[in-house]
Backbone bond lengths (Angstrom), bond angles and torsions (degrees), N, CA, C in turn:
res aa  C-N    CA-C-N  psi(-1)  N-CA   C-N-CA  omega(-1)  CA-C   N-CA-C  phi
1 X - - - 1.451 - - 1.536 109.00 -
2 X 1.325 114.24 149.82 1.462 118.38 177.88 1.563 107.32 -134.20
3 X 1.283 114.27 147.24 1.549 120.31 179.21 1.535 102.23 -114.12
4 X 1.354 110.50 128.85 1.455 119.21 172.80 1.527 111.37 -74.05
5 X 1.322 117.64 121.77 1.449 121.10 -175.30 1.571 109.43 -94.55
6 X 1.347 114.39 -47.08 1.424 119.28 -175.14 1.524 114.25 -157.31
7 X 1.283 116.86 151.96 1.459 122.61 175.92 1.534 106.09 -120.06
8 X 1.380 115.09 120.97 1.410 119.03 179.17 1.540 110.41 -129.18
9 X 1.318 118.22 -177.24 1.437 123.38 178.40 1.496 109.76 -129.39
10 X 1.314 112.17 142.85 1.482 119.88 173.50 1.543 106.31 -109.66
11 X 1.302 115.59 124.03 1.517 118.69 -177.69 1.497 107.88 -116.47
12 X 1.350 113.13 132.73 1.527 118.25 170.35 1.467 106.74 -133.52
13 X 1.354 113.71 159.74 1.469 123.39 177.31 1.461 107.91 -104.86
14 X 1.384 116.90 122.80 1.480 118.68 -179.66 1.493 113.94 -85.79
15 X 1.314 117.30 -176.50 1.428 121.20 -177.09 1.527 116.05 -64.41
16 X 1.368 113.97 -18.96 1.481 117.73 178.13 1.545 109.93 -94.02
17 X 1.344 115.24 13.69 1.495 122.60 -179.26 1.548 111.80 63.48
18 X 1.324 118.74 28.72 1.439 123.61 177.09 1.555 107.84 -104.83
19 X 1.340 112.31 143.29 1.440 118.27 -176.58 1.572 107.54 -86.37
20 X 1.300 116.44 126.06 1.436 126.01 175.09 1.529 108.83 -102.23
21 X 1.264 119.37 120.44 1.446 124.89 -179.08 1.503 109.47 -110.12
22 X 1.338 112.95 126.70 1.522 116.90 177.78 1.518 107.33 -123.64
23 X 1.304 116.32 132.30 1.466 119.43 178.60 1.512 110.56 -75.44
24 X 1.345 116.63 145.01 1.482 120.80 177.20 1.526 103.02 -128.43
25 X 1.340 112.65 141.03 1.445 124.39 -178.82 1.494 108.57 -114.96
26 X 1.348 120.83 130.60 1.434 121.57 176.59 1.586 105.46 -109.44
27 X 1.350 112.74 130.74 1.484 119.20 -178.78 1.496 110.92 -122.28
28 X 1.297 116.03 151.44 1.433 124.52 168.08 1.459 106.12 -116.52
29 X 1.359 119.42 125.78 1.428 122.73 -179.08 1.460 112.20 -88.47
30 X 1.329 117.22 126.19 1.438 123.53 -177.65 1.532 110.44 -93.92
31 X 1.361 116.20 153.32 1.472 121.39 170.34 1.526 108.56 65.36
32 X 1.257 123.76 26.22 1.458 123.17 172.87 1.500 109.10 -130.52
33 X 1.300 116.81 158.75 1.464 119.80 -176.13 1.514 106.09 -77.82
34 X 1.375 118.21 160.37 1.436 122.52 176.45 1.519 115.17 -53.68
35 X 1.354 115.56 -38.42 1.478 117.71 178.62 1.512 112.41 -67.41
36 X 1.315 118.93 -37.33 1.484 121.17 176.50 1.520 109.12 -70.31
37 X 1.331 120.77 -38.86 1.451 121.29 177.00 1.494 109.46 -61.01
38 X 1.291 118.89 -43.16 1.531 119.38 -178.98 1.518 108.64 -63.91
39 X 1.284 118.47 -38.93 1.464 122.25 -179.31 1.544 108.68 -63.04
40 X 1.305 116.81 -45.25 1.465 120.18 178.53 1.459 112.75 -62.52
41 X 1.395 116.83 -41.13 1.459 119.23 176.66 1.504 113.55 -62.55
42 X 1.305 113.13 -40.82 1.528 118.34 -179.63 1.563 110.10 -64.88
43 X 1.304 117.07 -37.20 1.514 121.18 175.72 1.529 109.42 -61.67
44 X 1.342 113.93 -50.82 1.459 119.37 -179.72 1.462 113.73 -59.52
45 X 1.327 118.46 -43.81 1.426 121.59 176.13 1.526 113.64 -61.28
46 X 1.368 113.32 -38.67 1.525 116.52 175.68 1.517 112.14 -63.38
47 X 1.391 115.33 -43.53 1.510 116.23 177.28 1.480 112.88 -62.87
48 X 1.343 120.13 -34.70 1.419 123.29 178.53 1.508 110.06 -67.41
49 X 1.326 118.89 -43.89 1.457 122.47 179.10 1.537 110.93 -62.45
50 X 1.356 116.05 -42.77 1.484 120.03 175.83 1.535 111.87 -60.79
51 X 1.318 116.91 -40.95 1.462 121.31 -178.73 1.572 107.56 -65.53
52 X 1.308 117.60 -44.96 1.431 120.12 178.19 1.495 114.13 -59.80
53 X 1.340 114.71 -40.44 1.483 118.99 -177.50 1.518 107.68 -69.47
54 X 1.341 118.19 -40.16 1.531 118.14 178.53 1.500 110.02 -65.16
55 X 1.345 119.42 -41.69 1.460 123.47 178.52 1.465 112.66 -60.07
56 X 1.387 116.07 -39.32 1.497 122.01 179.28 1.456 109.23 -65.54
57 X 1.367 121.42 -41.38 1.455 125.28 177.13 1.540 113.25 -60.99
58 X 1.335 113.67 -37.80 1.473 118.92 -178.18 1.466 109.39 -68.43
59 X 1.414 119.11 -37.21 1.422 124.07 -174.15 1.570 108.15 -76.71
60 X 1.290 119.50 -22.77 1.531 118.99 -174.40 1.488 111.24 -78.36
């Protein structure tokens, strides 16, 4: 189970001077150990980084 903590937005300006807005979700994982929660957070951050890199390549 996961609990949604917050919804935020990440905004960047691309090469065409347009604002790109990406939603970000913050979760707290329930019923898992702190070590497992850290591992899940690390995986999520990695997926977000990969998505940002792919989006940057498309914009270039």
